[in-house]
C-alpha positions as CSV (number, residue, x, y, z in Angstrom):
1,M,88.6,-133.9,-32.2
2,F,89.6,-137.3,-31.4
3,S,90.6,-137.9,-35.0
4,G,92.1,-141.5,-34.5
5,C,93.6,-142.5,-37.8
6,G,91.3,-140.4,-39.8
7,G,87.9,-142.4,-40.8
8,M,85.7,-139.6,-40.0
9,S,88.2,-137.1,-41.7
10,L,88.0,-139.2,-44.8
11,G,84.1,-138.8,-44.7
12,L,84.4,-135.0,-44.1
13,E,86.8,-134.3,-47.0
14,N,84.7,-136.5,-49.4
15,A,81.7,-134.6,-48.3
16,G,83.4,-131.2,-49.4
17,F,84.6,-129.9,-45.9
18,R,88.0,-128.3,-45.5
19,I,89.6,-129.7,-42.1
20,M,91.2,-126.7,-40.3
21,H,92.4,-128.6,-37.3
22,A,92.6,-132.1,-35.8
23,N,93.8,-133.5,-32.6
24,E,94.7,-137.0,-31.6
25,L,96.4,-138.3,-28.4
26,N,98.0,-141.6,-29.7
27,Q,101.2,-141.3,-31.5
28,D,100.5,-144.6,-33.7
29,A,97.1,-143.1,-34.9
30,A,98.6,-139.6,-35.1
31,A,101.4,-141.0,-37.4
32,T,98.7,-142.8,-39.7
33,Y,96.8,-139.5,-39.8
34,R,99.6,-137.3,-40.8
35,Y,100.5,-139.7,-43.6
36,N,97.3,-139.6,-45.0
37,F,96.3,-136.0,-44.5
38,P,99.5,-134.2,-45.0
39,N,97.9,-130.8,-45.3
40,V,95.9,-130.8,-41.9
41,K,97.2,-129.2,-39.0
42,L,97.3,-132.1,-36.3
43,E,98.0,-131.6,-32.7
44,N,99.4,-134.9,-31.3
45,R,98.7,-134.3,-27.6
46,D,96.0,-134.4,-24.8
47,V,93.0,-132.3,-25.9
48,R,92.5,-131.3,-22.2
49,R,96.0,-129.4,-22.5
50,I,94.9,-127.5,-25.7
51,H,93.5,-124.0,-24.9
52,A,90.7,-123.2,-27.3
53,R,91.4,-119.4,-27.3
54,W,95.2,-120.2,-28.2
55,L,94.1,-122.5,-31.0
56,Q,91.6,-120.0,-32.3
57,R,94.4,-117.3,-32.5
58,R,96.8,-119.8,-34.0
59,L,94.4,-120.8,-36.7
60,G,93.5,-117.1,-37.4
61,I,89.8,-117.7,-37.6
62,S,86.6,-116.5,-35.3
63,G,84.6,-119.4,-36.0
64,V,83.9,-122.7,-38.0
65,D,81.0,-124.2,-39.7
66,L,81.5,-127.5,-37.9
67,I,83.0,-129.3,-35.0
68,A,83.1,-133.1,-35.3
69,A,84.2,-135.3,-32.5
70,G,84.5,-139.1,-31.9
71,P,85.6,-139.2,-28.3
72,P,87.1,-142.6,-27.1
73,C,84.4,-145.2,-26.6
74,Q,86.1,-147.9,-24.6
75,G,84.1,-146.7,-21.3
76,F,80.8,-147.3,-23.1
77,S,81.5,-150.1,-25.6
78,I,79.4,-153.2,-25.2
79,A,82.5,-155.3,-26.5
80,G,84.8,-153.8,-23.8
81,R,84.5,-153.7,-20.0
82,R,82.0,-150.9,-19.8
83,R,83.6,-149.0,-16.9
84,P,81.0,-146.4,-15.7
85,R,83.7,-144.2,-14.1
86,D,86.0,-144.4,-16.9
87,P,87.5,-140.9,-17.1
88,R,87.2,-141.1,-20.9
89,N,83.5,-140.9,-20.4
90,L,83.7,-137.3,-19.5
91,L,85.6,-136.1,-22.6
92,Y,82.4,-134.7,-24.1
93,K,83.0,-131.8,-21.9
94,E,86.1,-130.9,-23.9
95,V,83.9,-130.7,-26.9
96,I,81.6,-128.4,-25.2
97,R,84.7,-126.2,-24.2
98,F,85.7,-125.8,-27.9
99,V,82.1,-125.2,-28.8
100,K,81.8,-122.3,-26.5
101,V,84.8,-120.5,-28.2
102,F,84.5,-121.4,-31.8
103,R,80.7,-121.3,-32.0
104,P,80.2,-123.6,-34.8
105,K,77.0,-123.7,-36.8
106,I,76.8,-127.4,-36.3
107,V,78.4,-129.8,-33.7
108,V,78.5,-133.7,-34.3
109,I,79.4,-136.0,-31.6
110,E,79.6,-139.8,-32.7
111,N,80.0,-142.7,-30.4
112,V,78.9,-146.4,-29.6
113,V,75.4,-147.3,-29.0
114,G,76.5,-148.5,-25.5
115,M,76.8,-144.6,-24.8
116,L,72.9,-144.6,-24.6
117,F,73.0,-147.0,-21.7
118,A,76.0,-145.7,-19.8
119,N,75.0,-144.9,-16.0
120,H,71.4,-145.9,-16.8
121,G,71.1,-143.2,-19.5
122,E,72.5,-140.4,-17.2
123,T,75.5,-139.8,-19.5
124,I,73.7,-139.3,-22.7
125,D,71.2,-137.0,-20.9
126,K,74.2,-135.0,-19.6
127,V,75.6,-134.6,-22.9
128,L,72.4,-133.4,-24.5
129,S,71.8,-130.9,-21.5
130,A,75.4,-129.6,-21.9
131,L,74.8,-128.8,-25.6
132,R,71.5,-127.1,-24.8
133,E,73.1,-125.0,-21.9
134,V,75.5,-123.4,-24.5
135,G,72.6,-122.6,-27.0
136,Y,72.5,-125.6,-29.3
137,H,69.6,-127.8,-30.3
138,P,70.7,-131.4,-30.2
139,H,69.3,-134.4,-32.2
140,L,70.2,-138.0,-31.6
141,K,69.9,-140.9,-34.1
142,V,71.3,-144.6,-34.3
143,L,72.7,-145.2,-37.7
144,S,73.6,-148.6,-39.2
145,A,76.6,-148.4,-41.4
146,S,75.3,-151.2,-43.8
147,D,72.4,-148.9,-44.7
148,Y,74.8,-146.5,-46.3
149,G,77.0,-148.8,-48.4
150,V,79.5,-150.2,-45.7
151,P,79.7,-154.0,-45.5
152,Q,79.3,-154.1,-42.0
153,A,76.5,-154.0,-39.4
154,R,78.0,-151.6,-37.3
155,K,75.7,-149.3,-35.3
156,R,76.8,-145.9,-34.0
157,V,75.1,-143.0,-32.2
158,F,75.2,-139.6,-34.0
159,I,74.2,-136.6,-31.9
160,I,73.8,-133.5,-34.3
161,A,73.4,-130.2,-32.6
162,T,72.8,-126.8,-34.4
163,S,73.0,-123.2,-33.4
164,I,69.5,-122.6,-35.0
165,R,66.5,-124.8,-35.1
166,I,66.6,-127.2,-38.1
167,P,64.2,-130.1,-38.6
168,P,65.9,-133.4,-37.7
169,G,64.8,-134.8,-41.1
170,D,67.3,-132.4,-42.9
171,L,70.3,-133.4,-40.7
172,F,70.4,-137.1,-40.9
173,P,71.0,-139.0,-44.2
174,R,68.3,-141.4,-45.8
175,R,69.2,-145.0,-46.2
176,T,70.3,-146.1,-49.4
177,R,68.1,-148.3,-51.4
178,A,71.0,-150.3,-53.1
179,K,71.6,-153.9,-52.2
180,K,73.8,-154.3,-49.1
181,I,77.5,-155.0,-49.7
182,S,78.5,-158.5,-48.5
183,V,81.8,-159.7,-47.3
184,K,82.4,-161.5,-50.2
185,D,81.7,-158.3,-52.4
186,A,84.2,-156.5,-50.3
187,I,87.2,-158.6,-49.9
188,S,87.1,-161.6,-52.4
189,D,89.6,-160.0,-54.5
190,L,92.2,-160.2,-51.6
191,A,91.5,-163.8,-50.8
192,F,94.5,-165.1,-52.5
193,L,96.7,-164.7,-49.3
194,N,97.5,-167.8,-47.3
195,V,98.6,-168.2,-43.7
196,G,102.1,-166.2,-43.2
197,E,102.0,-164.6,-46.4
198,Q,101.9,-160.8,-47.5
199,S,101.7,-159.0,-50.7
200,S,102.1,-155.4,-51.9
201,W,100.6,-156.3,-55.3
202,Y,97.0,-157.2,-56.4
203,K,97.1,-160.7,-57.7
204,R,93.3,-160.7,-58.6
205,K,91.2,-158.2,-60.7
206,P,88.3,-156.5,-58.8
207,R,85.2,-158.9,-58.7
208,S,82.6,-156.3,-57.6
209,N,81.8,-152.5,-58.1
210,Y,82.6,-152.0,-54.4
211,Q,86.0,-153.6,-55.1
212,R,86.7,-151.3,-57.8
213,F,85.6,-148.3,-55.7
214,M,87.8,-149.1,-53.0
215,R,90.9,-149.6,-55.2
216,K,90.3,-146.5,-57.4
217,D,93.7,-145.8,-58.8
218,A,95.8,-147.6,-56.4
219,S,98.5,-149.9,-57.5
220,I,100.3,-150.7,-54.4
221,L,98.6,-152.9,-51.8
222,F,99.3,-151.5,-48.3
223,N,98.8,-153.5,-45.1
224,H,98.0,-157.0,-46.6
225,E,99.9,-159.4,-44.4
226,A,98.4,-162.6,-42.9
227,P,99.7,-163.7,-39.4
228,A,101.8,-167.1,-39.2
229,H,99.2,-169.0,-37.4
230,S,100.3,-172.4,-36.2
231,R,98.7,-175.6,-37.5
232,K,97.0,-175.9,-34.3
233,I,95.3,-172.6,-34.6
234,Q,94.5,-173.2,-38.3
235,R,92.6,-176.3,-37.4
236,R,90.8,-174.4,-34.8
237,F,89.7,-171.8,-37.3
238,A,88.7,-174.6,-39.7
239,S,86.4,-176.3,-37.2
240,I,84.3,-173.2,-36.9
241,P,81.3,-173.1,-39.4
242,I,80.7,-170.2,-41.7
243,G,78.9,-167.3,-40.1
244,K,79.2,-168.8,-36.5
245,N,80.8,-167.8,-33.2
246,G,83.6,-170.2,-32.3
247,K,82.4,-170.3,-28.5
248,D,81.3,-173.9,-28.9
249,V,84.7,-175.0,-30.3
250,L,86.6,-172.7,-27.4
251,R,84.8,-174.8,-24.7
252,R,86.8,-177.9,-25.6
253,V,90.3,-176.1,-26.0
254,K,92.2,-174.0,-23.4
255,T,92.2,-170.5,-24.7
256,S,91.7,-167.0,-23.0
257,K,90.0,-165.8,-26.3
258,R,86.3,-165.1,-25.7
259,T,85.3,-165.4,-29.4
260,Y,86.3,-166.3,-32.8
261,F,83.6,-165.4,-35.4
262,K,83.9,-166.8,-38.9
263,L,82.6,-164.2,-41.6
264,H,79.8,-165.3,-43.8
265,P,80.7,-164.4,-47.4
266,H,77.1,-163.7,-48.4
267,K,76.2,-161.4,-45.5
268,V,77.5,-158.0,-44.2
269,S,80.1,-158.5,-41.6
270,R,79.3,-158.2,-38.0
271,S,80.4,-155.0,-36.1
272,L,84.2,-155.2,-36.1
273,T,86.2,-154.9,-32.9
274,T,89.9,-153.9,-32.5
275,L,91.0,-157.7,-32.1
276,P,91.9,-159.4,-35.2
277,E,91.2,-162.8,-33.8
278,D,87.5,-161.8,-33.5
279,S,87.1,-162.0,-37.4
280,I,88.2,-165.1,-39.2
281,H,88.1,-165.3,-43.0
282,Y,85.4,-167.1,-44.7
283,L,87.6,-169.1,-47.0
284,R,91.2,-169.1,-45.4
285,N,92.0,-170.4,-42.0
286,R,93.3,-167.1,-40.8
287,V,92.2,-163.9,-39.3
288,V,91.4,-161.1,-41.7
289,T,94.3,-158.7,-42.7
290,V,94.6,-155.1,-41.8
291,R,93.7,-154.2,-45.5
292,E,90.6,-156.8,-45.6
293,M,89.4,-155.1,-42.2
294,A,89.8,-151.7,-43.6
295,R,87.7,-152.8,-46.8
296,L,85.0,-153.9,-44.4
297,Q,85.1,-150.4,-42.8
298,S,84.9,-148.7,-46.2
299,I,88.5,-147.3,-45.9
300,P,89.9,-147.0,-49.4
301,D,93.1,-149.1,-50.4
302,D,95.3,-146.0,-50.9
303,F,94.9,-145.4,-47.2
304,K,98.1,-146.6,-45.6
305,F,98.4,-147.6,-41.8
306,L,101.4,-147.0,-39.8
307,G,102.7,-148.3,-36.6
308,P,102.9,-151.9,-35.3
309,R,100.5,-154.2,-37.0
310,T,99.5,-155.8,-33.8
311,T,100.5,-155.7,-30.0
312,G,99.7,-157.4,-26.8
313,G,100.3,-157.4,-23.1
314,P,101.2,-154.2,-21.3
315,R,102.0,-152.5,-24.5
316,R,98.3,-152.2,-25.4
317,T,97.9,-149.5,-23.0
318,I,100.4,-147.3,-24.9
319,E,100.4,-148.5,-28.4
320,C,97.5,-148.3,-30.9
321,P,98.3,-151.0,-33.4
322,Q,96.9,-151.1,-36.9
323,Y,94.2,-153.5,-36.3
324,T,93.0,-151.1,-33.4
325,Q,93.3,-148.0,-35.5
326,V,90.9,-149.6,-38.1
327,G,88.5,-151.1,-35.5
328,N,88.1,-147.8,-33.9
329,A,87.5,-145.8,-37.0
330,V,84.4,-144.4,-38.2
331,P,83.5,-145.9,-41.6
332,P,84.2,-143.2,-44.1
333,L,81.1,-143.9,-46.3
334,L,78.7,-143.6,-43.5
335,A,80.6,-140.4,-42.4
336,E,80.5,-139.0,-45.8
337,R,76.8,-139.5,-46.1
338,V,76.3,-137.7,-42.7
339,F,78.2,-134.8,-43.6
340,R,76.9,-134.4,-47.1
341,T,73.5,-134.1,-45.4
342,I,74.9,-131.6,-42.8
343,G,76.6,-129.8,-45.8
344,H,73.3,-129.3,-47.6
345,A,71.5,-128.2,-44.4
346,I,74.4,-125.6,-43.8
347,T,73.8,-124.3,-47.3
348,R,69.9,-124.1,-46.8
349,Y,69.5,-122.7,-43.5
350,Y,72.6,-120.5,-43.0
């Protein structure tokens, strides 16, 4: 549910699950999803208009092993406006509605850490209570993507609720002991692109195991296009120290941007947002490309994003450009580790 472009779905499939159904409201994100998951039945409409019993009959199944959901997080996000009365904050109720009908073995709800503090903690209490009321045993944990092979310090809340009692230690993945993946480990092979350039071909060989893993057998380079920044903007980017926020620079210039952050090549990326200007390349005086941003999310290179690359103004309320699709995605490597652990729990306890 609330599939977005398909970051969580990549993790599900890589963990061995077969996706029976997905739904996504936005047309741009749905177009990307359909392209990359041609065998999944995707419903591109408001989930509130989908009747659970109708869907059950359509799929021809009585129940499922798992319902996974990533409700829109803008109402909770610290990076956003955090509107307590945002109607999207109540979309967890739609998840409960489907749980009542499909009675899955396990329910997974993913969201931003801000969800824990929304309405002084009342929202998360209501979510957990709603799961208990329909007979499930919920557990909650904050996971950091960088602990699971993702080159990004992205923290997310995972609620895992089970229809029978299962120890939480058997539901959440253990941290990897491997060295964390740095920004340079993730995108240095793509750094050949200058301002205003684009490429559909790799011009450098992979320089790390992570880069080889992201490329797999890909021969075409999708979504690698750098914006044509003006010289003024390039000088502004150049003035920001590596690994620092550009707020000090912005105080001396007239701009509505709240931050420009230059990525540090030898550290994991900070948590990505949906705005390309928030992440400046460590070597080039430009923002990261959609492909580079996808790498930092652990989305493989053969995954193609559709829709407008970026947008602005009133269109942002109806369009979901590629940068937004990437920024909203669940990192597939994190999702895969979560769902592999859950898969083992299903095999062991059911």
